[in-house]
N, C-alpha and C positions, 0 to 999 in steps of 0.2 A: 631576399625572401620577403612574403607579403606577411602583414600582421595587422590584426585587428584591434583597435582601442575602443574600450567598453566603459560606459559610463551609466550610472543610475539614473534615469530619467523619469519624469512625471508623466504617468499613462492618464490620470484624471486628477480629480481635485484631492482624491485621497490614495490613490494607488501610485505605485511605483514599479519599474521594471529595469532590467539592465539591457542597454541596446548597444550595438554596434554604430559608433558615430564617426568613425573612419577608417580606411585602409590605407595602410602605407607601405612603403618597400624600404627594409632596414637589412643589416648585415648580420648581427648578433645577438644573443640574449641579454647581454650587458647593455647594449646601445637601446634594446626595446624598452628595458627596466628604466633608463634615464628618462626616455620619452614620455613612459607612462607617467613618471613623477611630475615632469616638466608640465605636461598636460592636464595632470589631476585626474586621470582617468583611473576608475577602479579596477579594471582589469587591462591586459597586453597579451594577446596571444598570436602566436604564428598560426596562419591558415592557409587555405588552398583559394584558389581563384572562384569558386563557388560563393564564397561568403560575401555578402554585399552589406553597404551602410543601411540601418534600420533593422536588421535581423535582430532576434532575441536571444539572449545569452541567459542559460540557467547556471548558477554558481554551484548548484547543488550536484548536478550531472556533468557540468563541464561541456553542454550540448549547446551549439548554436543551431537555432531553427528559423524557418521563415514565419510570416504572419498566420499561415495555417497550421502553424506549430509541426510541420514537416522537417525531420533532422535534415541539416545541410553539412554541418562539420561537428566533430571529425566523423569521417565514413565509418559505418559499421567494420568491426574487427572481424576476422575471420571465425573467432570465438562466438562472438555475437551473432553471427549469422548460422552458425552451427545450433546455437542455443535457440533461436527463432524457429529453425526448422525443426528441432526437437520438439518446441511447443506444438508447431503445425502437425506433427506426426501424432503426438498424445493427442490431439482433439479428435484425430481421424480414428484413432484407437480406441476413443471413447464411444464409437459407434459401433462396437462388436456385438455380435448375435450371442448373448449369453446362455441362450437355450441349444446352442447346438452341442453335440455328443462329443465333438472332438475337444471340448473345453472342460477342463475338470473343475471342481468346486474350487480348489485352492486358486486357480486361475481367474475363476470368476471373483474371488473373495479380493483379491488382490487389484482387480480391475475396477470392482466397485469403489475400494478405499481409495485409488487413486482418483477415481472421478469424484468422489465426496471433497476430497482437497481441491480439485480443479474447480468444481462448484462453489467451494467455499469462498476461493478468491474472487470468481464471478459475483457472488452475492455481495462480498463487501464493496466491489466495484459499484455495481448496481443499486447500494443501498448505503448512501453516504450519511455522515452524522450531521443534523441540524444542532448546532450549538450556538446560543445567544443569536437566533435569528438568521444565522449564516449557515452554509453547506460545505461541508468537507469529504475529501474523500479519505477513507480508512483503510487501504489496501497494506499489505504489509510492507511494500515499498515506500508509501508514506509514512509509515510508522516508523520505518528506519531512519528516512531522511530528517524526520523531526527529532528523534532522538539523537542523531548526530549532530543538528543544529544546535540542540540545547546543550550537549556536552561540549562542543567547541566553545559556546558561551561561556561556560563555566571554566574552562582551561584559560581562554583569554583574561577572564576576569582575574584568575589566580597569579598572572604575571603582570597585572595592570594594565592590561589593554581592554578598552571598551568596545565591544563589538555590536554594531547595529543589528536587528534581527527583523527577517520580514517572512511572510507566510502567504499562502493563497487559497482562497475559497475554491470550490470545484469549478473549473473553466474559467476562472478569472486571474488576472495578473497579482502579481505579489503586492500586499501591503505593508506598511510598517507595524511590528508588535512589540510591546514590551516583553520581557522574560516572564513575568508573572502571567500574562495573558496567555503566552504558549504553554506554559507548564499546566496552566489549567485545562487548556485544549486538550494536551497531552493525557491529563488524567481521566477526561470525559470520554475520549476515545478509547482507552483502555477498558473503561467501565462499559462501553458500548460493545467493543469488540468479544471481550471475554465469555460472555454467554453463548454467543454465535458460535465461537470457537469450540466451546465444551459442548455444544449440540452435536457439531462434527464428530468429535471425538468419542462420545456416545454411539454416535452412528457407528463408528468404526468397530468399536468393541462388538456391538450387535452382530455386525458382519462377520468378523472372525469367530464368534461364537455359533453362528449359523450350522445347522445340521445337513443343509442340502442347498443347492443352487436358488431354488425356489424361496426358501426362507430367507436367504442374503439378499435375493432381488427386491424382497417386499420390505426391506429396511429404508426409511426414507432420507435418501441422499440429496434431495432437490430444496430442501427447507421448506417444504410446502406446508409442514406442521409446526414450523417455528413461529411463535407470535412475541415480536418484540415487546417489551415492556419500557415503562419510563425509567429512564438513567439518571444519576445525579448529574445536575449540572452545575459545575464549580464557578464560582462568581469570578470573572475576569478582575473585578475591581478589588478583590481581596489579595492582600499581600501574600507572598510566599518567600519563603526562606532561598536566598539566592546560592547558599551552600548545599541545599539538598541535593545528594548525588543521584543520578538518573540510571536506571538500569540499561543495561546493555542487550539489545534485542537481537536474539541468537536464531539460530534455525529451530531451536526448541521452543521459543517464545514467541517468534513471529509467526502469526497465522495457525499457531497450534496452542500456545499456552503463554499469557501475559503475565509478567512478573511484578508491575508496578502495581500495588494495589490501592484504590482511592482511600481517602481518609474518611469517608462517609460509609455507613454500611448500607447494603442494599441487598434486595431480595433476588435471589437467583431464579431468574424467568424459565430455568431449564430443569425438568423433572429428571430422575434417574433413569427414566425408560425413554427411548426414542419409539414415536407411533408406528406401528407396523400395519401395512396396508392389507385389509382383510381380504383373501380370496372369496370371490362369491360363490364358487364351487362347494366351498365347505359348509355354507348354510343350505344349500341344495340337498348335500348329504344327510344333514340333520333332520331336513323335512321327510325325506324318504325313509329315515329310520324310524320316524315316529309313526308313519302311516303304516 
């Protein structure tokens, strides 16, 4: 069976990444583990013949990709293919005609709420956090990965194991970070994301309370009226208690509500009302009535 030996390599003067350094033919898992230790490799995985030396391994996802970040191994499972197909279908569904008489107000409301959540993920993807002069992706997936990494560090430390930590800027390879730096980054991400999520939640409430399809459709779900404000920048040089427990980001908290509150107070940039796009025809009616 083919297996890949993977080591952390220096990508630049300050950046590191995990690369496939050798492909070997080996019989079983026990022998593979012995080879990994002998070669001082960081990882050793059974792979297929599509994996080549020099490809990049992401320990957070377990995926090996080529230089263009195209997934090579493991191939997509049936569940992943179905999930990707479902996402494609949902994008197509987000182009329905809400003015059609065949669509009820309840269907319009569910459609708009679903689209607002889809738009939220796109907004987070396209509006990364600038923190300490660096840019970081803040999607729910990246939040989950960072939480898992910090929790793994805490567990390893509790059993006397020192775990090296690395993270990456948007579109760049991983670099080494201290625990304190990553906790402060985590806090800044949550402080940045929370008002955006709150804005989407208020839009959802406004849609559900709408009395007509037109009223529901006038609620801003594209974040056109969301104005980001300055958020707390947690100093990465400040000490952080390594025993501070991190919250688990669940379906209710990831992309909907964040539960790790920052230590510093900051002003909520979101009002209690979502701006509603005015219908120009309303003004015409008012002018007609006054004449």
